[in-house]
N, C-alpha and C positions, 0 to 999 in steps of 0.2 A: 458347795462349789469347790472343785479340785484346784489347788494352788499350783501354779507353774513354777517349778524350781529351776528350770533351765535358763530363764531369762538372765539372772545375774552372771552366769558362766558365759553366756553369749556376749553380754556387754564387756565382760573382762577380756575375752578373746579379741574382740574388736579393739579394745584399748591397747592391747599388746601389739597387734598388727599395725595400728597407727603409730605406735612408738617406734617400731622397727622401721617403718617407711620413712620416719622423720630423721633417722640416723644419718649424719653427714657422710658423703662419699669421699673415699681416699683416692686421689688421682693416681698415685703410683700403683695402688692395689687394682684399680680398675684397668689400667694399662696392662698390668701383669696378667690379669684374667683374659684380656683380649689377645695378648701374645700366645697364651697357653691354648686358647680355643683355636687359634689359627694353626698352631703346631699339631693339635689333635686331629684337625681336619685333613692333614697331609698324611697319606698312607706311607710314604717313605719314612717319615719320622716315627709313626706308630709301629712300623714293622722293624725298622733298623736301629732305632734309638729308644726302645721301650723303656729301658732302665733309666736313662737320663730323663726321659719325659716323666717317669714316675717320681723321680727325685723332685722335679719342678712342681708336679702336682702336690706332693706331700708338703713341700715348703709353702705353696699357695694356701693349703689347708691350714697350716700353722698361722699364716697371716690372717685368714678369716677368723680363726679362733682368737687371735690377739685382739681383733676388732670387737668381737662379741664379749671378750673379757675386759674391755675398757683399757687395754694396754696403751702405752704412750705412743704418740705419733711417730717418734724416732724408731721405736721398736717395730711398728707396723711398716714404716718406710723401709727399714733394713730388710725385713722379710720379703717385701714386695720386690725390692731390688734384687735380692738373692734368687727369687723365683724367676724373674725376668732373665737374669743371667743364665740360669740353668736351662730355661727354654731355648735360649740362644745356643748353648752348648749342644743340646739335643738336635737342633736344626743343623748345626755345623757338622756334627758327627754323622748324621743321616746323609748329609750332602757328600761327605768324604767316603762313606761306605757305599753309596750309590756309584761314585766314581770307580771305586775298587771292584765292585761287582761288574761294572761295565767293561773294565779291563779284562777281568777273568772270563767273561762270556763274549769277548770281542769277536774274533773271526775275521770276516771280510772287512769290517770297519775298524780294525785294530789301529790303524794309523790315526784315524779321526779321534778315537777314544783316547789314545796317548796324548794327543794334542789337548783334549779336554782335561786330562789329568794334570798336564803341565799347567794349564790355566788355573785349575783348582789349587795347585801348589803355590802358584804365584799369588792367588787370592789369600791363601793361608798365611803366606809370608807378609802380605800387606796387613792382615788381621793382627799378626804378632807385633809388627811395628806399631800399629795403632794402640794395641793394649799396653805395650811398654810405655808409649807416650802418655797414655792415660794414667799410668802409675808413676809418672815423672821420673822414670828410670834414666840414670846417666851412665854413659859408657866410661869405664875406668880401666886401669891396667889389670884389675882383679875381675873384670867383667861388668855386667850391668848392676848398678847399685841404686836402691830405692832408699830415700832418706825420710824418716818420720821425725819432724821437728819437735822441740820441747813443748810447743803450744798444744800438741796433741795429747799431752799428759796433764794430770793435775799437778800443781806446783809442788816440787820436791817429793813427788810420790810416783808410784809405778802403776797407777790406774789409768787406763786409756779413756779419753773423753769420747763422746759419740762420733765426732769427726775422725778420731783416730781409729775407732772400730770400723767405720766406713772405708777408710783407706786399707786396713788389713783385710776387709772383705773383698776388695778388689783383687788384692794379692791372692787370696784363697781361691777366688774364681779363676784366676790365671793358672794357678798350680793344679787346679782340677782339670783344666783343659790340656795342660802339658805335664803329664805325670812323670816324665823323664827328668824334670827339673827338681833340684833341691835348693834350700836356702840356708844361709848363715846369718843369724840375727845378732847384731853386735851393738851393745850399749856404750854410750860415752857421756861424760859430764864436763862441766867447766872446772876451773881450778878452785872455785870457792868451796870452803869446808874441808874437813879432814880427808886424808887419803882413804881411810877405812870407810867413811860415809859414802864418798864418791864411788868407790869400788862396788859397795853393796847396792847403791842406787842404780848404777849402770847394769849390774847383773839382774836386778829385779825388773827393770824396764824391758830388757831383752826377754826374760822369762814371761812377762805379761803378753808380749807379742806372740811368743811361742804358744802360750795357752789359748790365746784368741784363735790362732790357726788351727790348733787341735780341735777346739770347740766347733770350728766351721768345717770339720770333716777331713783335714789334712793329716796324713799319717805322721807319727812322731819321728820315724826314722828319716824324714825328709826335712826336718827342721832342727838345725844345731844352734846353740846360743853361746855367747861369750860376753863378758863385761870387762871393759878396758879403763873404767874410771876416767881420769882426766888425761890419759895418754892419747896421742894421735889427735891433737886439736886441729881443726880446719881454719881456725882464726885466732888472733891474739886473745888474751883474756883481760884486755885493758879497758874494755868498755862493756856496758850492758848488752849492746847489740852483738858484739863479737862473742860474749860469753853465751848468749842464747844460741848462737850457731853451733857452739861446741856441745851444747846439751842436745843430744840427738840419739836416734837408733838407726843404724844403717843395716839394710837387708840386701845381702849379696846373692844374686841369682847364679846358679851353677850353669855350666854349658849343658848340651844335650846329653852328655855322658854322666851327668851328676857331679862333675868335678868343680871344685871351688879353689881358686888360688889362695894359698895361705897369706896371712898378713906379714 
């Protein structure tokens, strides 16, 4: 009687499929896939924002690979968030280019198209305000300033915590959508410790934010860094709470021409 050697392999395949089916779903990743599928179904997006949509798809693939590789939930969520943001960028760029094409090909309906373009510009301005609000940007004499508090770094170190990485990712998404803007990343400390230690720590923390932005695809010529040590405090150094306010990284956004007012 001939022995059937295929049965063990069949059982093994079924076991693997069962294991895959039992893998928990990541909500952020599922939402990212839904947003990506919606964008791919829109011919305006696929025709007018193909590169942006490809970036979103590549990031989504990285997120899927991270799931299969058993990466941390934070890593998967970060990639899923980035993919979702890039889908949004593709959709917004497609919408903008559609309006531009409509203006170019106008003719009889030129007046109506111009009105639509103004509406799109108003929507873009609202989007900019919303994004700056999400970044907790504050208007100052030097421009819009985003502050990363001391709690986003490991104690007395220059390594960003996961929440810090998430905040920097939001900034990177903003900079990807507004390539005319540059940033100045400036580190500060409290008055505890030696001047040399504080100066070095402030420089390293600014450099850590710069490196994170570069790793997220932002060009190096758009990110300047400085360390000021314990100079320019925003509070007294007489209590633990006030000292914590002074331990910070400030990110100053340039104007539309890339200009940043000096300190």
